[in-house]
Every structure is written in structure tokens, then in C-alpha cells.
Backbone as a chain_set.jsonl record, in Angstrom:
{"seq": "MGTIKLFIYGASGHGKVVYDVAKRAGYKVLGFIDDNPDKTEMLGLKVLRFEEVCGRTDSCVALGIGNNTARQVIYRKLLDRNVKVVSVIDPTAVLSEHSIVKTGSVVFPNAVVNNSAYIGHGCIINTGAIVEHDCILGDFVHISPNAALAGGVKIGRFSQVGIGACVKQNITVGENVIVGAGAVVVKDIPDNVVVVGNPARILRKNEL", "coords": {"N": [[56.092, -0.079, 8.123], [54.344, -0.27, 5.693], [52.182, 0.017, 2.869], [48.774, 0.701, 3.424], [46.31, -1.622, 2.81], [43.083, -1.283, 1.075], [39.41, -1.563, 0.857], [36.598, -0.076, -0.412], [33.815, 0.416, 0.63], [30.895, 0.391, -1.138], [29.512, 1.404, -4.693], [29.141, 3.583, -5.614], [28.234, 7.235, -6.722], [29.365, 8.478, -3.959], [31.156, 6.539, -3.01], [33.085, 7.187, -5.351], [34.12, 9.51, -4.764], [35.305, 8.95, -2.646], [37.433, 7.127, -2.607], [39.08, 8.865, -4.083], [39.999, 10.559, -1.569], [40.994, 8.318, -0.436], [43.549, 7.556, -1.853], [44.939, 10.225, -2.001], [45.144, 9.846, 0.46], [47.263, 7.716, 0.708], [46.58, 5.071, 0.97], [46.236, 1.75, -0.633], [44.18, 1.612, -2.871], [42.109, -1.699, -3.185], [39.874, -2.375, -4.35], [36.412, -1.997, -4.86], [33.33, -2.901, -3.044], [29.968, -4.113, -3.154], [26.387, -4.222, -2.188], [25.037, -4.559, -4.865], [24.38, -6.831, -7.8], [24.7, -6.68, -10.572], [26.513, -4.398, -10.599], [29.836, -4.687, -11.354], [32.658, -3.255, -12.027], [34.182, -0.497, -11.403], [35.846, 2.663, -11.6], [37.691, 1.052, -12.898], [38.579, -1.118, -11.097], [37.86, -3.563, -9.464], [34.467, -4.52, -8.783], [33.293, -6.03, -5.486], [31.078, -8.887, -3.653], [30.031, -8.736, -0.91], [30.879, -10.891, 0.87], [33.142, -11.957, -0.259], [35.124, -10.523, 0.528], [35.111, -10.246, 3.521], [36.506, -12.201, 5.003], [39.031, -11.885, 4.789], [42.242, -10.553, 6.304], [44.384, -9.045, 5.111], [43.794, -6.338, 4.841], [41.518, -3.318, 4.972], [38.51, -1.702, 5.374], [37.001, 1.024, 4.072], [33.805, 3.407, 4.464], [31.566, 3.861, 1.83], [29.575, 5.088, 1.399], [26.244, 7.355, 0.801], [24.179, 7.461, 2.243], [23.126, 8.213, 5.515], [21.206, 6.186, 7.239], [21.761, 4.021, 6.023], [24.438, 3.62, 5.472], [25.043, 3.051, 8.523], [24.026, 0.409, 8.541], [25.48, -0.862, 7.067], [28.148, -0.43, 8.306], [27.405, -1.606, 10.711], [27.068, -4.352, 9.692], [29.768, -5.021, 8.846], [31.327, -5.095, 11.387], [29.961, -6.665, 12.826], [31.332, -8.963, 11.355], [33.604, -8.731, 12.296], [35.391, -7.305, 10.535], [38.199, -4.91, 9.697], [37.279, -1.476, 10.293], [37.928, 1.734, 8.749], [38.89, 5.217, 9.807], [39.169, 7.929, 7.065], [41.036, 10.571, 5.787], [41.64, 13.06, 4.032], [44.9, 14.402, 3.028], [44.772, 17.413, 2.629], [42.891, 18.308, 4.454], [42.402, 20.06, 7.708], [42.813, 19.168, 10.939], [42.297, 19.772, 14.067], [44.914, 18.482, 16.624], [43.743, 18.334, 19.295], [41.097, 17.33, 18.495], [38.206, 14.75, 17.591], [38.094, 11.844, 16.269], [35.616, 9.387, 15.083], [35.799, 5.706, 14.545], [35.298, 4.806, 10.73], [34.318, 7.376, 9.442], [34.789, 10.055, 7.32], [36.648, 12.442, 6.107], [36.853, 15.318, 3.922], [38.269, 16.942, 1.496], [39.819, 20.233, 1.844], [38.416, 20.474, 4.603], [37.893, 21.696, 7.949], [38.441, 20.891, 11.004], [38.06, 21.839, 14.16], [39.907, 22.747, 17.216], [38.366, 20.783, 20.296], [36.46, 19.637, 19.055], [34.479, 16.796, 18.159], [33.908, 14.352, 16.359], [31.624, 11.678, 15.249], [30.898, 7.946, 14.893], [31.184, 7.169, 11.312], [30.685, 9.578, 10.578], [30.499, 12.048, 8.101], [32.29, 14.198, 6.993], [32.354, 16.668, 4.517], [33.755, 18.137, 1.454], [35.268, 21.159, 2.155], [34.094, 22.064, 4.27], [33.093, 23.096, 7.764], [33.897, 22.676, 10.694], [33.762, 23.576, 13.788], [35.19, 24.956, 17.303], [34.494, 22.96, 19.967], [32.246, 21.329, 19.016], [30.004, 18.917, 18.869], [29.357, 15.785, 16.91], [27.051, 13.643, 16.592], [26.986, 9.688, 15.531], [26.761, 9.097, 12.077], [26.213, 11.229, 10.693], [26.109, 13.903, 8.555], [28.26, 16.353, 7.289], [27.486, 18.487, 4.63], [29.39, 20.079, 1.841], [31.014, 22.862, 2.189], [29.305, 23.773, 4.102], [28.886, 25.203, 7.516], [29.656, 24.724, 11.187], [29.075, 26.475, 13.583], [31.051, 27.315, 16.82], [30.549, 25.112, 19.481], [28.292, 23.636, 18.735], [26.043, 21.178, 18.717], [25.117, 18.307, 16.635], [22.92, 15.745, 16.09], [22.356, 12.311, 15.871], [22.207, 10.456, 12.51], [21.646, 12.668, 11.444], [22.129, 15.337, 8.554], [23.33, 18.218, 7.404], [22.859, 20.551, 5.037], [24.435, 21.529, 1.607], [26.265, 24.525, 1.699], [24.775, 25.291, 4.249], [24.447, 27.371, 7.686], [25.302, 26.982, 10.975], [24.862, 28.418, 13.743], [26.251, 29.391, 16.778], [26.704, 27.281, 19.742], [24.096, 25.979, 19.121], [21.651, 23.145, 18.997], [21.112, 20.647, 17.111], [18.661, 18.519, 16.363], [18.05, 14.679, 15.999], [18.224, 12.587, 13.236], [17.583, 14.764, 11.309], [17.339, 17.077, 8.693], [19.05, 19.753, 7.52], [18.641, 22.173, 4.882], [19.829, 23.063, 1.958], [21.778, 25.999, 1.781], [20.155, 26.877, 4.414], [20.056, 29.024, 7.562], [20.856, 28.325, 10.386], [19.299, 29.531, 13.17], [18.21, 28.741, 15.629], [17.475, 26.114, 18.341], [16.608, 22.697, 17.129], [14.258, 20.749, 16.31], [13.899, 16.688, 16.896], [13.376, 14.956, 13.98], [13.115, 16.51, 11.423], [12.668, 18.324, 8.722], [14.32, 21.27, 7.768], [14.27, 24.553, 6.383], [15.66, 27.75, 4.67], [16.181, 31.126, 5.678], [15.955, 33.032, 8.607], [16.297, 29.463, 9.397], [13.459, 27.152, 9.001], [10.835, 25.327, 10.014], [10.177, 22.809, 7.55], [8.761, 20.219, 6.964], [7.836, 17.164, 8.374], [10.628, 14.3, 9.198], [10.908, 11.446, 7.804], [12.051, 8.182, 8.872]], "CA": [[54.585, -0.104, 8.122], [54.009, -0.599, 4.515], [50.903, 0.755, 2.334], [47.873, -0.137, 4.116], [45.199, -1.854, 1.508], [42.219, -0.664, 1.553], [38.13, -1.644, 0.076], [35.619, 1.068, -0.345], [32.198, -0.304, 0.544], [30.356, 1.378, -2.4], [30.091, 1.463, -5.564], [28.445, 4.629, -6.275], [29.336, 8.234, -6.99], [30.131, 8.985, -2.886], [32.344, 5.745, -3.243], [34.196, 7.314, -5.93], [35.192, 10.825, -4.142], [36.496, 8.563, -0.939], [38.528, 6.424, -3.557], [40.266, 9.944, -4.081], [40.683, 10.871, -0.404], [41.853, 7.299, 0.154], [44.336, 7.447, -2.785], [45.87, 10.696, -1.64], [45.724, 9.453, 1.827], [48.23, 6.884, 0.72], [45.793, 3.679, 1.004], [46.053, 1.229, -1.56], [42.763, 0.635, -3.123], [42.356, -2.649, -4.12], [38.564, -2.498, -5.296], [35.178, -1.419, -3.864], [32.608, -3.741, -2.133], [28.378, -3.494, -2.988], [25.551, -5.41, -2.668], [23.889, -4.665, -6.204], [25.202, -7.842, -8.54], [25.253, -5.561, -11.492], [27.822, -3.971, -10.375], [30.918, -5.528, -11.225], [33.488, -2.605, -12.18], [34.248, 1.144, -11.179], [37.472, 3.254, -11.963], [38.694, 0.1, -13.422], [38.498, -1.832, -10.322], [36.281, -5.037, -9.477], [33.408, -4.624, -7.534], [32.738, -7.588, -5.218], [30.694, -8.831, -2.833], [30.972, -8.549, 0.951], [31.328, -12.425, 1.154], [34.384, -12.402, -0.828], [36.391, -9.417, 1.395], [34.735, -10.093, 4.808], [37.383, -13.416, 5.717], [40.131, -11.259, 4.513], [43.357, -10.208, 6.873], [45.379, -8.169, 4.829], [42.837, -5.303, 4.005], [40.663, -3.172, 6.003], [37.171, -1.304, 4.615], [36.252, 2.469, 4.524], [32.594, 3.681, 4.186], [31.866, 4.774, 0.195], [27.661, 4.886, 1.385], [25.796, 8.679, 1.289], [22.507, 7.781, 2.945], [23.003, 8.468, 6.426], [20.957, 5.034, 7.688], [22.664, 2.298, 4.884], [25.825, 3.564, 5.869], [24.946, 2.38, 9.833], [23.488, -0.779, 8.383], [26.975, -1.341, 6.529], [29.101, -0.346, 9.39], [27.39, -3.018, 12.046], [27.655, -5.524, 9.351], [31.514, -4.787, 8.994], [32.117, -4.816, 12.598], [29.995, -8.324, 13.452], [31.943, -10.202, 11.031], [35.291, -8.77, 12.794], [36.06, -6.651, 9.367], [38.324, -3.601, 10.022], [36.444, -0.438, 9.388], [38.748, 2.912, 9.543], [38.498, 6.709, 8.882], [39.917, 8.424, 5.969], [41.324, 11.742, 6.25], [42.371, 13.535, 3.178], [45.587, 15.25, 3.564], [44.188, 18.803, 2.954], [41.8, 18.804, 5.769], [43.136, 20.871, 9.228], [42.203, 18.657, 12.195], [43.347, 19.777, 15.487], [45.29, 17.557, 17.053], [42.744, 17.983, 20.22], [40.185, 16.841, 17.647], [37.995, 13.458, 17.734], [37.301, 11.588, 14.805], [35.794, 7.839, 15.596], [36.267, 5.057, 13.323], [34.191, 4.674, 9.786], [34.365, 8.595, 9.086], [35.561, 10.742, 6.005], [37.036, 13.86, 5.944], [37.165, 15.317, 2.304], [39.606, 17.801, 0.908], [39.797, 21.31, 2.757], [37.612, 20.737, 5.458], [38.318, 21.954, 8.744], [37.707, 20.157, 12.063], [38.869, 22.545, 15.404], [39.97, 22.14, 18.789], [37.815, 19.832, 21.07], [35.394, 19.307, 18.066], [34.339, 15.413, 18.497], [33.227, 13.333, 15.083], [31.247, 10.474, 15.868], [31.132, 7.01, 14.094], [30.592, 6.733, 10.179], [30.517, 10.544, 9.77], [30.965, 12.371, 6.412], [32.884, 15.923, 7.022], [32.481, 16.621, 3.092], [34.775, 19.05, 0.864], [34.961, 22.456, 2.517], [33.211, 22.078, 5.808], [33.864, 23.804, 8.755], [33.254, 21.947, 12.433], [34.469, 24.815, 14.941], [35.412, 24.042, 18.591], [33.433, 22.567, 20.651], [31.404, 21.253, 18.131], [30.049, 17.331, 18.903], [28.47, 15.214, 16.149], [26.501, 12.251, 16.757], [27.251, 8.91, 14.813], [26.436, 9.074, 11.117], [25.81, 12.742, 10.72], [26.791, 14.307, 6.972], [27.831, 17.459, 7.233], [27.688, 18.989, 3.33], [30.189, 20.794, 1.254], [30.98, 24.275, 2.286], [28.483, 24.283, 5.375], [29.844, 25.474, 8.642], [28.957, 24.602, 12.474], [29.939, 27.396, 14.491], [31.228, 26.711, 18.076], [29.534, 24.295, 20.568], [27.294, 23.073, 17.749], [25.86, 19.688, 18.6], [24.432, 17.556, 15.756], [21.889, 14.37, 16.523], [22.891, 11.327, 15.011], [21.566, 10.511, 11.355], [21.161, 14.174, 10.703], [22.346, 15.982, 7.591], [23.549, 19.743, 7.389], [23.127, 20.557, 3.823], [25.512, 22.14, 1.355], [26.18, 25.793, 2.104], [24.198, 25.921, 5.166], [25.685, 27.255, 8.758], [24.499, 26.71, 12.328], [24.84, 29.783, 14.995], [27.082, 28.61, 17.946], [26.101, 26.865, 20.722], [22.549, 25.612, 18.756], [21.334, 22.101, 19.298], [20.264, 20.481, 16.165], [18.201, 16.869, 17.21], [18.528, 13.649, 15.142], [17.393, 12.544, 11.771], [17.226, 16.329, 10.871], [17.797, 17.451, 7.271], [19.088, 21.106, 7.466], [18.517, 21.746, 3.461], [20.841, 23.913, 1.318], [21.881, 26.9, 2.111], [19.802, 27.21, 5.411], [20.818, 29.546, 8.471], [20.212, 27.981, 11.571], [19.845, 30.372, 14.484], [17.602, 28.307, 16.889], [17.848, 24.952, 18.293], [16.08, 22.229, 15.981], [13.845, 19.178, 17.401], [14.443, 15.491, 16.041], [12.629, 14.141, 12.678], [12.167, 17.64, 10.602], [13.492, 18.713, 7.476], [14.288, 22.697, 8.045], [14.987, 25.277, 5.103], [15.646, 28.918, 4.8], [16.906, 31.945, 6.197], [16.201, 31.754, 8.829], [15.349, 28.375, 8.895], [11.966, 26.919, 9.603], [10.872, 23.64, 9.952], [9.225, 22.628, 6.22], [7.996, 19.199, 6.996], [8.643, 15.856, 9.444], [11.612, 13.707, 8.301], [10.493, 9.971, 8.705], [13.148, 7.518, 8.59]], "C": [[54.13, -0.851, 6.86], [52.449, 0.205, 4.382], [49.591, -0.179, 2.807], [46.79, -0.33, 3.008], [43.812, -1.66, 1.959], [40.62, -1.063, 0.332], [37.668, -0.63, 0.53], [34.146, 0.228, -0.344], [31.181, 0.725, -0.124], [30.376, 1.897, -3.407], [29.043, 2.533, -6.17], [29.251, 6.31, -6.46], [29.822, 8.601, -5.432], [31.347, 8.24, -2.937], [33.538, 6.25, -4.153], [35.038, 8.284, -5.347], [35.872, 10.132, -3.055], [37.243, 7.846, -1.628], [39.514, 7.448, -3.541], [40.686, 10.402, -3.357], [41.235, 9.584, -0.154], [43.355, 7.036, -0.709], [45.428, 8.543, -2.247], [46.161, 10.529, -0.149], [46.763, 8.511, 1.922], [47.682, 5.626, 0.783], [46.163, 3.044, -0.346], [45.109, 0.445, -2.0], [42.395, -0.424, -3.806], [40.539, -3.089, -4.816], [37.201, -1.97, -4.233], [33.886, -3.32, -3.785], [30.947, -3.105, -2.413], [27.509, -4.814, -3.234], [24.923, -5.575, -3.971], [25.133, -5.625, -7.015], [25.379, -7.391, -9.921], [26.25, -4.816, -11.523], [29.41, -4.529, -10.412], [32.457, -4.77, -11.7], [33.192, -1.21, -11.853], [35.675, 1.28, -11.118], [38.383, 2.272, -12.537], [39.339, -1.022, -12.555], [37.79, -2.61, -10.258], [35.886, -4.469, -8.424], [33.064, -5.846, -7.029], [32.175, -7.322, -4.388], [31.079, -8.933, -1.509], [31.044, -9.824, 1.206], [33.046, -12.42, 0.825], [35.444, -11.682, -0.012], [36.158, -10.267, 2.708], [35.749, -11.038, 5.468], [39.084, -12.547, 5.447], [40.912, -10.526, 5.961], [44.137, -9.386, 6.753], [44.75, -6.933, 4.573], [41.783, -4.502, 5.059], [39.333, -2.663, 4.968], [37.303, 0.131, 5.361], [34.649, 2.746, 3.816], [32.415, 4.529, 2.837], [29.99, 5.003, 0.131], [27.524, 6.362, 1.836], [24.82, 8.675, 2.24], [23.251, 7.468, 4.454], [22.806, 6.857, 7.234], [21.608, 3.971, 6.769], [23.813, 2.448, 5.447], [25.954, 3.045, 7.375], [24.865, 1.017, 9.531], [25.082, -1.544, 8.191], [27.813, -1.29, 7.37], [28.75, -1.445, 10.513], [27.67, -3.967, 11.371], [29.065, -5.926, 9.185], [31.592, -5.242, 9.97], [31.433, -6.286, 13.159], [30.216, -9.264, 12.648], [33.604, -9.716, 11.254], [35.652, -8.158, 11.757], [36.505, -4.921, 10.15], [37.944, -2.507, 9.786], [37.704, 0.526, 10.363], [38.348, 3.69, 9.449], [39.227, 7.146, 7.735], [39.994, 9.818, 6.206], [41.943, 12.388, 5.325], [43.516, 14.534, 3.854], [45.812, 16.983, 3.654], [43.463, 19.038, 3.85], [43.045, 19.177, 6.718], [41.975, 20.132, 10.192], [43.453, 18.882, 13.191], [43.766, 18.553, 16.237], [44.703, 17.269, 18.584], [41.281, 17.781, 19.62], [39.533, 15.808, 17.759], [37.469, 13.035, 16.636], [37.145, 9.924, 15.01], [35.831, 7.186, 14.007], [35.014, 5.371, 12.211], [33.808, 6.0, 9.151], [35.367, 8.958, 8.351], [35.689, 11.881, 6.386], [37.551, 14.317, 4.815], [37.979, 16.665, 2.954], [39.063, 19.338, 1.619], [39.062, 21.593, 3.724], [38.2, 20.996, 6.863], [37.563, 21.314, 10.405], [38.776, 20.847, 13.241], [38.807, 22.112, 15.934], [38.684, 21.843, 19.345], [36.623, 19.093, 20.437], [35.407, 17.701, 18.235], [33.424, 15.029, 17.111], [32.824, 11.77, 15.661], [31.554, 9.568, 14.554], [30.808, 7.288, 12.613], [29.971, 8.021, 9.998], [30.954, 10.988, 8.645], [31.19, 13.93, 6.843], [33.078, 15.921, 5.167], [33.492, 18.482, 2.87], [34.314, 20.632, 1.265], [34.354, 22.95, 3.639], [33.793, 22.684, 6.952], [32.867, 23.275, 10.281], [33.722, 22.829, 13.259], [34.518, 24.1, 16.036], [34.323, 23.827, 19.17], [32.316, 21.627, 20.378], [31.359, 19.412, 18.672], [28.713, 16.555, 17.771], [28.235, 13.448, 16.546], [26.888, 11.258, 15.552], [26.264, 9.152, 13.701], [25.99, 10.381, 10.683], [26.72, 13.29, 9.177], [26.855, 15.861, 6.9], [28.41, 18.33, 5.675], [28.99, 19.957, 2.974], [29.938, 22.232, 1.468], [29.752, 24.796, 3.053], [29.346, 24.29, 6.281], [29.181, 25.706, 9.821], [29.901, 25.736, 13.095], [30.265, 27.208, 15.969], [30.771, 26.261, 19.096], [28.156, 23.775, 19.994], [26.86, 21.678, 18.326], [24.564, 19.785, 17.732], [23.824, 16.404, 16.095], [22.409, 13.722, 15.582], [21.956, 11.414, 13.751], [21.295, 11.901, 10.676], [22.25, 14.645, 9.842], [22.377, 17.63, 7.234], [23.591, 19.823, 5.829], [24.401, 21.893, 2.76], [25.4, 24.234, 1.547], [25.532, 26.686, 3.274], [25.027, 26.387, 6.542], [24.609, 27.087, 9.649], [25.369, 27.88, 13.275], [25.688, 28.972, 16.23], [26.119, 28.675, 19.112], [24.147, 26.306, 20.193], [22.44, 23.804, 18.802], [20.663, 21.561, 18.105], [19.798, 18.351, 16.2], [18.709, 15.967, 15.961], [17.433, 13.396, 14.197], [17.069, 13.811, 11.333], [17.616, 16.264, 9.421], [17.472, 19.097, 7.24], [19.305, 21.46, 5.5], [19.871, 23.261, 3.004], [20.737, 25.072, 1.556], [20.917, 27.692, 3.328], [21.042, 27.743, 6.448], [19.94, 28.709, 9.964], [20.583, 29.045, 12.711], [19.129, 29.948, 16.113], [17.617, 26.91, 17.004], [16.504, 24.492, 17.453], [15.647, 21.009, 16.702], [14.218, 18.012, 16.364], [13.18, 15.577, 14.999], [12.179, 15.295, 11.809], [13.209, 17.75, 9.912], [13.411, 20.522, 8.012], [14.929, 23.331, 6.909], [15.111, 26.848, 5.414], [16.369, 29.913, 5.67], [16.01, 33.059, 7.08], [15.333, 30.465, 9.226], [14.039, 28.002, 9.695], [11.956, 25.423, 9.124], [9.605, 23.386, 8.438], [8.064, 21.521, 6.63], [8.901, 18.019, 7.998], [9.452, 15.04, 8.47], [11.303, 12.135, 9.001], [11.562, 8.856, 8.263], [12.725, 6.496, 7.823]], "O": [[53.587, -1.952, 6.959], [51.779, 0.753, 5.257], [49.433, -1.386, 2.623], [46.394, 0.633, 2.352], [43.458, -1.866, 3.12], [40.744, -0.855, -0.875], [38.021, -0.131, 1.598], [33.627, -0.42, -1.253], [30.783, 1.748, 0.433], [31.101, 2.887, -3.506], [28.258, 2.275, -7.082], [30.458, 6.535, -6.364], [30.918, 9.157, -5.516], [32.442, 8.802, -2.928], [34.705, 5.93, -3.931], [36.265, 8.201, -5.297], [36.893, 10.6, -2.55], [38.301, 7.903, -1.001], [40.646, 7.215, -3.119], [41.767, 10.931, -3.618], [42.243, 9.723, 0.539], [44.217, 6.335, -0.179], [46.579, 8.171, -2.021], [47.175, 10.958, 0.403], [47.272, 8.336, 3.028], [48.583, 4.808, 0.593], [46.415, 3.846, -1.245], [44.948, -0.764, -1.833], [42.295, -0.301, -5.027], [40.258, -3.987, -5.609], [37.248, -1.659, -3.043], [33.885, -4.389, -4.395], [30.619, -1.976, -2.049], [27.641, -5.829, -3.919], [24.313, -6.612, -4.23], [26.343, -5.401, -6.977], [26.394, -7.833, -10.459], [26.863, -4.603, -12.569], [30.021, -4.735, -9.363], [33.428, -5.523, -11.77], [32.057, -0.758, -12.005], [36.511, 0.451, -10.756], [39.587, 2.478, -12.687], [40.28, -1.723, -12.928], [36.838, -2.547, -11.035], [36.497, -4.033, -7.448], [32.608, -6.729, -7.756], [32.183, -6.185, -3.916], [32.204, -9.165, -1.066], [31.507, -9.85, 2.346], [33.94, -12.817, 1.573], [36.558, -12.185, 0.126], [37.077, -11.037, 2.986], [35.95, -10.728, 6.642], [40.099, -12.844, 6.076], [40.14, -9.936, 6.717], [44.707, -8.839, 7.697], [45.479, -6.298, 3.812], [41.271, -5.177, 5.952], [39.187, -3.211, 3.876], [37.554, 0.414, 6.533], [34.395, 2.285, 2.704], [32.945, 5.629, 2.679], [29.307, 5.06, -0.891], [28.179, 6.83, 2.767], [24.569, 9.63, 2.975], [23.951, 6.457, 4.515], [23.772, 6.289, 7.744], [21.907, 2.921, 7.338], [24.327, 1.459, 5.97], [27.056, 2.542, 7.589], [25.599, 0.287, 10.196], [25.635, -2.412, 8.867], [28.524, -2.294, 7.333], [29.622, -2.067, 11.119], [28.456, -4.757, 11.893], [29.452, -7.078, 9.382], [32.129, -6.331, 9.765], [32.138, -7.035, 13.835], [29.65, -10.347, 12.794], [34.571, -10.148, 10.626], [36.86, -8.396, 11.765], [35.805, -4.113, 10.761], [38.317, -2.258, 8.64], [38.18, 0.447, 11.495], [37.214, 3.604, 8.978], [40.158, 6.372, 7.51], [39.063, 10.341, 6.819], [43.136, 12.455, 5.623], [43.317, 15.253, 4.833], [46.589, 17.638, 4.35], [43.347, 20.232, 4.126], [44.217, 18.81, 6.622], [40.764, 20.35, 10.246], [44.639, 18.562, 13.262], [42.95, 17.655, 16.444], [45.023, 16.225, 19.15], [40.324, 18.095, 20.328], [40.379, 15.155, 18.37], [36.564, 13.606, 16.028], [38.131, 9.192, 15.096], [35.868, 7.698, 12.888], [33.993, 5.977, 12.535], [32.952, 5.9, 8.273], [36.52, 8.536, 8.439], [34.797, 12.404, 7.054], [38.661, 13.889, 4.497], [38.206, 17.153, 4.061], [37.865, 19.457, 1.877], [38.856, 22.781, 3.968], [39.249, 20.363, 6.983], [36.377, 21.363, 10.73], [39.97, 20.555, 13.31], [38.088, 21.114, 15.977], [37.769, 22.573, 18.965], [35.946, 18.222, 20.984], [36.535, 17.276, 18.487], [32.29, 15.486, 16.966], [33.519, 10.976, 16.296], [32.129, 9.95, 13.535], [29.728, 7.877, 12.658], [28.889, 8.035, 9.41], [31.848, 10.346, 8.092], [30.254, 14.717, 6.984], [33.911, 15.186, 4.636], [33.742, 19.429, 3.616], [33.31, 21.202, 0.838], [34.146, 24.138, 3.883], [35.018, 22.755, 7.047], [31.715, 23.45, 10.677], [34.817, 22.29, 13.416], [34.111, 22.94, 16.1], [33.271, 24.422, 18.938], [31.568, 21.185, 21.25], [32.38, 18.742, 18.829], [27.499, 16.749, 17.849], [28.985, 12.484, 16.698], [27.141, 11.841, 14.497], [25.093, 9.389, 13.998], [24.92, 10.214, 10.097], [27.883, 12.968, 8.934], [25.905, 16.573, 6.576], [29.568, 18.741, 5.597], [29.541, 20.551, 3.9], [28.923, 22.803, 1.068], [29.222, 25.885, 2.836], [30.406, 23.668, 6.209], [28.303, 26.566, 9.887], [31.13, 25.815, 13.072], [29.23, 26.736, 16.441], [30.476, 27.148, 19.897], [27.148, 23.551, 20.663], [27.851, 20.949, 18.29], [23.583, 20.527, 17.759], [24.715, 15.809, 16.7], [22.888, 14.238, 14.572], [21.036, 12.233, 13.75], [20.811, 12.094, 9.561], [23.382, 14.421, 10.27], [21.36, 18.166, 6.794], [24.433, 19.092, 5.306], [24.988, 22.856, 3.253], [24.376, 24.913, 1.468], [25.545, 27.904, 3.449], [26.163, 25.931, 6.67], [23.408, 27.041, 9.383], [26.599, 27.928, 13.271], [25.498, 27.761, 16.35], [25.243, 29.475, 19.441], [23.198, 26.342, 20.975], [23.521, 23.271, 18.551], [19.518, 21.991, 17.966], [20.503, 17.348, 16.087], [19.529, 16.342, 15.123], [16.254, 13.748, 14.215], [15.93, 13.836, 10.868], [18.255, 15.282, 9.043], [16.394, 19.664, 7.064], [20.221, 20.859, 4.937], [20.481, 24.073, 3.699], [19.579, 25.487, 1.607], [20.853, 28.921, 3.307], [22.226, 27.405, 6.474], [18.757, 28.647, 10.298], [21.71, 29.36, 13.093], [19.314, 30.452, 17.221], [17.753, 26.284, 15.953], [15.596, 25.25, 17.113], [16.341, 20.353, 17.48], [14.713, 18.231, 15.258], [12.155, 16.21, 15.25], [11.021, 15.263, 11.393], [14.365, 17.442, 10.201], [12.41, 20.913, 8.613], [15.961, 22.863, 6.426], [14.621, 27.206, 6.485], [17.217, 29.444, 6.429], [15.385, 33.914, 6.452], [14.11, 30.397, 9.347], [13.689, 28.47, 10.778], [12.6, 24.706, 8.359], [8.434, 23.765, 8.434], [6.853, 21.741, 6.653], [10.101, 17.982, 8.268], [9.204, 14.979, 7.266], [11.401, 11.757, 10.168], [11.809, 8.825, 7.057], [13.533, 5.676, 7.388]]}, "num_chains": 1, "name": "protein.A"}
């Protein structure tokens, strides 16, 4: 089939690490896409505008945008123009054959996605994160480095579990939630809040 050609949408820090994952996964990265006209080059590759890429049929696009809501906007824009969006999975990640990773997601080095876990569209499973059996992640969720979800956890769309945080088994975390770094979640979390601490408590509302 040959090497798959790829552009990464997002010429930023997150785009850089997605580049590394894509290279290790065997893609030929042709360049980056970014809406900021001041960005012209990154990692020795050209930074192009969306209109320069959207008509191409010889390549696909991976999402290199860390912000959950911005990632959704770009994902929808790509689909509206019939651009092929792919998921990129690092070869060191461990994914059960019975897990599901939907399009537009990135699974980073040494992450684990166990049996019957479901990863929605446009998710980030960051370096060393653990998503245990039967977890369900909504679209555009971010599980940060070394965060851990025990079995049966549900994470609502647009939520982020911070670096080193953990969520007890069978807990539901709502939509648009930020779980702070190192937090320990032991009870269900409603939508649109920021939680911190051990045990995690609501700090404030999280407005979109």
C-alpha cells in the first residue's frame, strides 16, 4: 500500500508531539496546517493554510490541537470539506483488540487502552495514560500524561483529566469538566465544573 502521507493540523507544541507519534507510526509527514498566517515553518516543514490542503486527495490529516473545543471545530471543518481525518497511535501504546478508537484521536507513547474501552472522536490519550476495561470516553476528551481511569469509568465530551490524576472504578465524569493535576476522583462529577484535590472537590464552574 505504501507510506501514508499526512498533514498535522496545528503548528504548536501539541502538533510537535503528534508529529513524533506519526513518524514512529510510519506516516510520511508532509507538513503542518495552521490558521495563523505568521506561522510558516515548524520542525523544518512548511506550515500551510487550510485552503492549500483541503483539495488534496493524496494525503490525510491528523489533529494536533490540544484545546478540546478548538479540536472539535477543526475536525468538523475538515469533515465538511471531505478531508480524510485519521487516528494516530504510537507503536509503544498497548491497545486491546477489543477496544475502539474513533477517528481523529491520538494515542501517545506507553499509553494503555484495555479490553472493551471506547475512545470517542478526536480524543487525546496522552503519554503513559491508562484507560481500563469498559471505560467510555466521549468525543474530544483529553486524558493527560500518567492519568489513570479504573474500569467502567465514563468521561463526558470535552472533559480533561489532568496529569497524574486518577478516577475510581465505575465513576461518571460529566461533560466539559477539568479534573485537576493529581486529583483523586471517588464520586461522580457533574457537567461544567473544575475539580481538584484528594478526594476531588468542586473548585468552580467551567464555562465553555
